[in-house]
Structure formats: structure tokens, C-alpha cells
N, C-alpha and C positions, 0 to 999 in steps of 0.2 A: 253106795247111794249115787255117786257120780255116774257110774256105769249104767245104772237103771235109768237115770235121767236122760242119758244120751240115747239109750235104746228107745225110750218113750218118744224122743224127738225124731226117731227114725235114722239115727246116726250111729254107725258102728263105733264102739268105744275106741278101738285101736286107731281108727281114722280120726276120731275126735281129738285124741291125745296128740296126734300129729298136726292137725289143722289149727287147733286153738293157739299154741305158741306162735305159729307162723302168722296167723291173723292178728294176734296181739302185737307182734313186732312191727308188722306193716302199718297197722292202724296207729300205733304210737308214733312211728316215724312220720306218718302223714300229719298227725297233730303237731308235732314239733316243727314241721316244715311250713304249716299253714297258720298256726296260732302262736302268737308271741308268749302267751301265758300257759303253754302246754305243760310246763314244769309244775305249775300250781294244780292243774287238772290231774296230773299223775298222783300227786300227794293226796288230793281230795278223793280220788277214786279208791285208792288203797285204804284210806281211813273209813270210807263208807262200807267197804267190804268187811273191815274189821269190826265195825259196829255190830254186825250180825253175830259175832262170836262173844259179845259181852252181855247177852241176855240173861235175865235172872234165873229162869228155869234151867237153862243149859249149865250155868255155873253152879247152881245148887246140885245138879246131878253129878258134876265132876267132884264137888266137895264130899258127896256121899261115897263115891267110889274110891277116891284117892285122898291121901293126906294133903294138908295145906301146901307143904313144900313141893310135892309132886304136881299138884294142881297148878301152882304158879309156873312151874317149869313147862308144863303142857301148854298153858296159855301163852307164854312167851314164845315157844316154838311155833305155835299156830299162827300168831300174829306176824312173826318174822317170815314164815312160809308164804303167807298171803302178801306181805309187802315185797318179797323178793323180786318178782317180775318187774314191779314198778321201780324198785331200787336199781335194778340192772339197766333199765331204760334211762333213768335219770343219770346214772354214771356214764352210760354210753354217749349221752348228749352233753356231758360235761357239767351237769347240775349237781355239784358236790355238796354245796350247802344244803340244798333241798333234800339230798339223800340223808345227810346227818339228821336233819329235822324230822324226816319220816321215820328213821330208826328210833329216835327219842320218843316220838308220839306213839309208835307201835309198842315200845316197851311200857310206856305209861298206860296205854289202853289195856295191856295185859292184866292190870290190877284193878280195872274199872268194871263194875257190874251195874247195869242199868236196872234200877228197881222201880217198882210202882210207887207213886207218891200217895200219901194218905188223903189227898183231896183232889177235886176235879179242877184242872187248869182252865180258866175261862179263855175263850177264843173270840176273835172278831167275826166269826163265821156262823151262819145259821146251821141248824142240824140237818138241813136238806140242801144239797146232798151231804152225806156223812163223811166223805173222803177227806175233806179239808179239816174237819173237826178232829177226827182220829189222827190224821197225819200230822197236823200242827202240834198236837200234844206229844206225839212220839219224837218229833224233831225239834222240840222246844230248846234243846241245848245247841243245836246246829244253827238255827236262824240268828241268834245274837252274834255268833261268830261271823256270819255273812254280813250282817249290818256293821259290825266292827271293822271288817276288812274294807267296806265301802267308805267308812269314816277315815280310815288310814289312807286310802287311795286319794281321797279329796285333799287331805292335809299335805301329803307328799307329792300331789299332782302326778300320780301314776295311773294312767288310764287303764293299763292292763290289769292292775289289781281291781279296779272298778268293774271292768268287764267280767272278771273272775267272780266277783261277789254276785253279779246278776245271774251268771250261770249257776252258781252254787244254790241260790234261792230257787231258781226256776226248775232245775233238775230235781231238787228236793221235793218241790210241789208236784211235779209230774210223776214222781215215784209213788205218790199217794194213789194213783189210778191203775197201777200195774196189776195188783192182785184182784181177781174177781171176787165179788161179794156173794153171799148166799142168794138163792133165787127169791127168797122172801123180800129182800130189799129192792128187787126189781119189780116184783109182782104188785107191791103196794102202790105203785104209780098208776093212777087211773087215766091213762092216755095212750095214744098210739105209739108204736115203736119209733117213728120218725120224730114225733114231738118229744119223746123221752130223750133221744140222742141230742136233739137241738138244745134241750134244757140242760143236759149234762155239759155240753160244750160251752153254752152261754155262762152257766154258773161257774164252771172251772176257769174260764177266761176272766170273769169278774173278780173272783177271789185271787187269781194270779196277779191281777192289777193291784189289789189291796196289799198283797205281800210286797210288791215291787215299789209302791209309791214312796215309802220312807227313804229309799236310796235312788230311785229313778230320777226324781225331780232334782235333788242336789247334784247328782252326777251330770245331768244334762246342763246344769248351771255352771259347774266347774269346768267341765270338758265340752263346752258348747261347740268347739271346732270339730269335735269327733261325734257330734250328735247322730250322724248317719249310721255309724257302726253300732252305737249304743241301741238305737231304735231297731236296727236290723237284727241284732241278737235277740231283742225282746220279741220281735215279730216271728222269728224262727222258733223261739221257745213256745209261743202260742200255737204255732203250726205243729210242733212236736206234741204238745198237749192234746190237740185234736186227734192226731194220728194214734196216740196211745189209747185215748178213750174209744175211738172207733175200732181200733185193732182189738182191744179187750172184748168188746161186745160182739165182734165178728167171730171170736173164738169161744164165746161164753156158752156153757158154764165152765169149760176147761180154761187153764191158763194159756196164754199165748206161747207158741212154740218158738224154736230157734229161727225158723225161716221167716215167721211173721216179724220177729224183732229185726232181722236183717233187712226186710222190706222197709220197715219204719225208719231205721237208721239210714238206709240208702236214700230214702225220700228226703231226708234232712240234708245229707251231703250233696245230693243232686236234686235241687228244689223243683225243676220242671217235672220230675217223676211224681211229685205230690199231686199234680193235676190229675193223675190217673189213680193213685193209691187212695186218696181221700174219698172220691166217689165210689171206688170199689169197696172199701171198708164200710162206707156208709150204707150202701145197698145190701151188702152181706149182713151187716148188723141188723138192719131193719127186718130182713127175712128171718134171721136167727131168733129175734125177740118176739116173733108173732105168737109163739106158744105161751108166752107169759103176759103180753100186753095186747090190748085190743082198742079199736077206735071207740 
């Protein structure tokens, strides 16, 4: 499956297996050099990847094929394999406590299966657009953790933990927009492509503010001396949200490929580049959506 995905992206598998570890190493080192809470980001990234292995359908399939004991061993091995690159980088940078915490969380998640609840979770968002409604319900367990981290950060006066909680919330919300929806959910909008894109960006920004308000105001009050970095991270998060929305519809109906993700990430790390990439994705998205949307 990984080989097929690389081929679809136009990348030779052997080259991909060589480049990915190198890119991961240099990107991780860059984060540790530039960000004080990179150790928390490593733990978070590993956990988010492991969430994908805890789906109900996937675990039910494993239960049918294997005995319970073998299934548990497979899940433990899977989670540890996913955690291994992040563990190595944590150890490499001397973050031994975080490494132990990640191992314990990985083992715990091996026995966790995310099941559908028997009721609909209410959300503070309208059904239009649907991304925040669906995403909020899927990440309902992650958001209280982020808010809890923000409370702890305020109590112990650790600004890095506070910044981490903002990133955790914002990256979770931005992930709601990565997967393309079916064409019907675009077609039902009775507007031009440009108005559709502006509405998506406006609504996404508004709902991102709603998610952030419970922690943004308290953090600005407690860490008022660091208000510039707090607001900067929030502004960059909004910029990343716009890039992901525009990037998704520039590639629509297919998923964004590796190169488009690289352009988006590069635009965040080198902000002047976004002055080019945002108009580029916007114009490309507008042309791409003309078959589904009209003035």
C-alpha cells in the first residue's frame, strides 16, 4: 500500500524509503533547534499517527482473523513501530522522560478501540460547512486534553506548554480540511467558485477562533509579556488553514499530493513564500471548481 501511494505521488519507492528518514531527521532537528516545545510536538505527532490504528473497523477485522492474544501483540508492535522514529529523535535530543511517556501512551493505545457512540455529540458549529461538525466529533477526546494542557500551563506559568496547547488545537482543526469531500457537497453551494472559497476560509477562521477562545484569552492574560509569540502562532495557524483549504480545492477531487504538502509546509516555515502560494492556490482552485460551481 505504501509503495502504491508513492507511485501515485510520482515518487519511486526506493527513493522514497531513502528520502523520508532523511527528511524526518532534518525536520525534527530543525524543530528542536527553533522551538522550545519540540519534545511535546514529537509526542503529539506520534500519538496522532497511532490514532489511525485504533479505528473500530480495523480492529474488528483483526479480531476476526486472529485470536485476542495475537491481535494485542500485533497492535503493540504496530504502535511501537510508529512511535520508534519519534522515540529515537527524543532520545537523540536527551528527552528521556518524554520517551518513557510516549512508550507508555503507545502501549495504552494498543488496547484502545475508538467506537461510535450511540448518540450525536452536539457541537458549537453550524452544519455548513460540515468539516468542523464532523471533525469536532471525531476529535472530541483530543480537545479536552488540549484545554487541560492550557490550564496546567497557566497554573505552572509555563508558556511553552501554553503554546503547545494552541498548536494542538489548531493543527487538529486544520486536519478537518485535508480530506476532499464528495462532489455533491461542493455542488450544493449556489455561488461562484471564488465566493465558495472565501466562504470556506471565512467560516473556517471563525470556527478556529471559537475553538481557541477558551484558552487564548486566559493565556494572553497570564503570559501578557509573551503576547506577541502567542498571537504570531495563532496568525500562522490561520494562514496554514487558508493554505490547506485552497490547496485541497486546487487538487480537487483528488487528494493533495506530496509536492503540494511540501509547498504548504514550506510556505509556513518561510512566510514570504505564502504571498505567492496563496494567490496561486486561490486562482487554481477557482478554475478547478468551475465545473461544479457557477455564478
